[in-house]
N, C-alpha and C positions, 0 to 999 in steps of 0.2 A: 191817878196813874204815876206819876213820876217818883212820888214816894214810897210807893209798891214797889216799884223796881227796884229804887235804889236798896232798899234796905233786905229785897231779894237777892239781887246781885251783888252787891257791896257791903255787907254788914261784916266783911274784913277791914275795910279801911271809913266805915262813915256810920253816921244813923241817921237818918233823915225825917224830918218830921215836916208835914205839910201846913201851910196857913194861907187866907185870902184876902184880899184887901175888903172881899164882900162876897165871904163864902154862903154855896148852897146851904138849904137847910139838912139836906140829906145826899147820900151818894146816889145819883142816876142811875135807875135800871141797867140804861145801856154801857154805863161804866163798870158796873158790874159783870154785866154779859161779857162786855170784851175783854176783860183782865181776866175771867173764868177760861175763858177760851185758851189761856197763857198758864192755866193751874194756878193763877193767883186770885187770892179770895179777899176782896175789899170790901165786901158787904156789911161788915160791923164798924167800919170805920167814918169817924164822924167828922166833918170839915169843923177848922179852927179859925179863929179873928187873928189874921196877921198883928203882933204884939211889936210894934217898932225898938222899945225898951228890952225884950227879950233877946231881940237880932244880936245886939252887940255880942254878944255872949256867943255867939256861931261861928264858927270859921268861914262859911259861907253861906250866900241865901243867891238862891236860883229866883230872879223874878221873871215871871211870865205875864205880866198883869197889861204889860205894853204902858206902863204910869211909875213915875216916879214914886218910891217907898216913900210913907212920911215918916217922920222923929228922925232920930241920929243916924249917920250913915253905918250900916255894917260893915265889919272889918274886908269882905271882899263881897262882891256882888256879878254874878254871872245874871247876865240877858238872854232868855230865850223866845223867840217868836213860834208860839205855837198857837195853831188855830184853837180857839175853844169850841169843844163840839156839842158843849149843851144844848140841848133840845133837838137833836139832829138826829139824822139816821144811826144803825150801828155802823154803817158801813163808813161814818164820817169818824165815829168812836176808835173803831179801826185805824182809819190813818192817822189820829191822833195820838194813839198809841204807839203805832210805830214809829214816829218820828218821837216820841218820850220816848221808848227806849232806846233808841240811837242813842239820842241826846246824855241819856243818864247812862251808859255803855261806858260813852266817850270819857265822861265825869269821873266815872270809876277807874277806867284806863289810866287817865291823869292822874289820880292822887295814888293809884299803886305804884307810879313810877317815883312819887316824893319821898324822900327817906322818911321814918317812922318816927313818928311821935315818941318819947318815953316817958 
């Protein structure tokens, strides 16, 4: 959900990629439903495994796992505490969706305030 919001709203200042420490085999149906309510299609997204050696190439890594990230530290890590709705009701997914949208929008607004890289 965070990747989808970031790319949907913030394409002018970022390109988001999501990866997890223990990614699911696919996108849960309630994730697809909750995001479709926002007119964002995530049905074709495939979860990826976090690769700490790629993370060094990224400007910011948002960690929502609640765990320290393995491997060499990324340039900047932002920690977000959002309850994982996996396996929960659609209403729980909606709550997580709202929190993620708020956090992503805050990050995008902060990035827009920074001087542009050329």
